[in-house]
C-alpha positions, 0 to 999 in steps of 0.5 A: 484367647488362645490359638485354638479358640481362633482356629475354630472361629477361622474355620467357622468363616470358611464356611461362609459363601466364597466372593470373587475376590480376595476378602480381608479378615477384620478383628472386632473388640467389643468393650464394656464399663468404659466411656469412650467419650471421656477416656477414648482408647487410641494405641498402635499395634505392630503385627508380626505379619503383613496385613495384606493391604498395601500401606502408603506411607508419605515423608516431609523431608529436607535435602538430608533425607531425601535419597532415603525417602525417595527409596522407601517411601511412596511419597517424597515432599519437600520443603519447597512443595509446603507451600501449595498445601497450606495455600489449597486446603483441598489438595492438603485434604486429598494428601491426608486422605491418600496415605496412611501414615506420615513421616517428618524431619523433626527440624522442619515439624513447625513448617509441616504443622503450620502447611497441613496442620489445620487439615491433618490435625482433625483427621489424626494423620499428622506425623505421630512421635509415639510412633516414632514418626518424627525423625531427625535428619540423620535418621535411618528410615527403612526400619520405621518404613518395615514397621509402619507397613506392619502397624495398625491402629486401634481407636475407640472415641465414639463408639465402643469397639476397637476394629482393624484388618488383620490379613487376607485370605490368600494368607497362611493360618498361621500368620492370620492367628499370630496376627490376631493373638498379637492385636488381641493381647496387646489391646488387652494391656491398653485397656484400664481394667485390661480383660474386664474391659472386653464384652467379647471379641469376633472375626469377619471377612469383608463380606461375611458375618462376624463369628465369636471366638 
């Protein structure tokens, strides 16, 4: 896949009927020669540009990181609040569904796990060490938050396709193309047999039909 291929697909999408709202662009990568039930695909990609949607981030922190978390995150959950979620499964479920990513102070992780692990675990919402979301008490949160707001998750655990939002109609074409190529190239490297595991790739608008690249 190259820039010209993506440009051509975007031109086709622009011919589709306009909607009364700003639609999102989704990249869809269909896989082949891969049994995802026994070999699930699950990784993160950090985009070079915004994907055009607000990404909500919450932080489980102690006094050491509270000020930074208040400045950069959408919600701060102090240690004294953990019990609330441990005793109220509905509240924990609502919390998991309301935020895209969770950060946790490393020294509090056992208590975070005890408070929300039963709910967050199955939903894949626990603070992820691979993403850098489990941080020391002296961490600088700003670079991590900036990164998370441009991060998308690519998962194929049941269906044999990867899909994520890569931008919106009001973004520049250059940003969209850069995001699309970034996600595609990163995805290729994450697959066992690289491009041999890719059946086809397409882009679609929220209310539109997919266009193959």
